[in-house]
N, C-alpha and C positions, 0 to 999 in steps of 0.2 A: 504494500500500500504506500502510495506517495503522499507525503504531507499529512497534516492533521485532518482528522475526520470533522464533519460538521459539528458533532458533539464536543470535540476537543476545542474547536474554534469558539464555540459558545461559552465553554468553561473559561477560556482565556479572557474573553470579553467580560464575563461576569466578575471574575477575579480582578481584572484590571480596573474596571469602573468602581468596584467596591473598595479596593485598596486605596485608590486615589481619593475617594470620598472620605473614607474613614481616617486616612492620614492627615486630612485637613481639619478634622474635628478636634476641638480643644481637649476633650476627655479621652483621647486615644492613648491608652495605657502603654502599649508596647513602644509606639513611636515617640510619643511626647515625653513620657517619664523615663524611657530608656532608649534614647536615640542611637546609642552604640550597642544595642542588644545584638547578641550573636545567636543566630538561629540555624539549626541543622535540619535539612529536609532529606528524608530517606525514602526513596521510591524508585522502583525499577522503570517507570514510564518516563522516558526522556522528555516528552512534550510537557507533561505536568511539572516536572522538576524545572525545566528551563523557563516556563511561563512564570511560575511562582518566584524563582530566583530573580529574574529580571524585574518583576513588578515590585517585590518587597524592597529590593536594593535601590531601585530608582525612585519609587514613590514614597517610601517610608524612611529611607536612610539607614535601615538596619543592615547589619552584615549578615548575609545568608550564604551558607555553604551547603553542598549536597553530597549525597552518596547514593549509589544505586543498589548496594548490598548491605547486609548486616555486618559483614567483615570490614567493609569500607567505613561504615559508621563507627564501629568499635575503634578502628584506627584513628579516625578524626577525634573522637571524644577522649582518646588517650593523649592527644597532642595539644588540645586547646579546650578551654571551658565554653560551655554553651548555656544560654539563658533558657532556651526552648528547643525541643526536638519534636518535629512532626514525622511520624514514621508509619509506613504501611505495615500491616501485620502479615501480609503475604509477600515475603521476600524470597528471592531465588535460592539463597544459601542458608537461611535459618528461619526459625519461627520468630515472628515479630514480638511475641510476648517475651521470649528469651531476651531479645534486644532491649525491651523496656526495662527488664530487671537489670541487665548489664549497665544500662545508662545510669540507673539509680545507684548501683554499686560504685561506679567510678565518679559520678557527679550527683550526689544526693539532693542538691538544691535545684537541679534542672527540671523545668516543667516538661511534661511529655503529653503530646496529643497523638492518640492512636488513630490510624486510618484503615478502613477495611470495606470491602464489598459485602462481606458477611454481616448482616444486621441482626443476626439471631441474638436473643437475650443472653444465651450462654457465651457467645463470643465476646459480647460487650462486657459481661461480668468478669470473664477471664482476663481481659485486657486491663480492666480497672483493678482487679486483684493483683495483677503483675506489677502495677504501679503507675499506670497511665492516669493522668489528671483529667483527661477528657477523651471523647471518642467521636470521630466523624465518619459518616457513611459515604462511600463512593456510589455514584459520581458526586464529586464535591460541588457544593453550592457556594459560589464566591462570597456572598454576604455572610454565610454561616462560618466560613473559614476565618474571615476577618473578625467576626464577633467572638469566636472562640479564642483566637489568639489574643485579642485585647482583654478578654475576661481573665486570662492567666496573668 
C-alpha cells in the first residue's frame, strides 16, 4: 500500500487540529506547565509515530522521541528520563504490559498511557494493573489523545 490510508489521513488531521488548539489554551498542563516535557511514543505504525512526533514537537514545544519496539523503548528509557510514555500494548517483540512494568521499574515517576485495539475490560484492567495511568483505544481520536495527555 502506498501512502497513508484515508483513515490515517483523518487521524493526522484530527490530531493536528486538536494539538494546535489545545497548545494555545492557557490551562494546557503538559505544554504550559512543562514546556520541556520529554515524551516517548512506542508504536510499530510508522505513520502514527511520525504524525504525533511532528505535531507535538512543532505545536507544543515538547521533546518527543519514538521507538517502534519494546526493546527500543527499554533502551531509550535507560538512556534518558521521560515525563510521559505512550505505548501500544501490541508490540512486535514483547507484551506491552511487560513494557509498562519495565518503565515503572526504571523510571517510577513517569506517566504511562497504554494504547490498544483490544477494548475488552480484561485488557484494560490488565494494563492498569501493570501500571498504566490511562488507556486509549485505537483508532485514536485526536481530541481524546490530547485530553488524556494534558490530564496527566
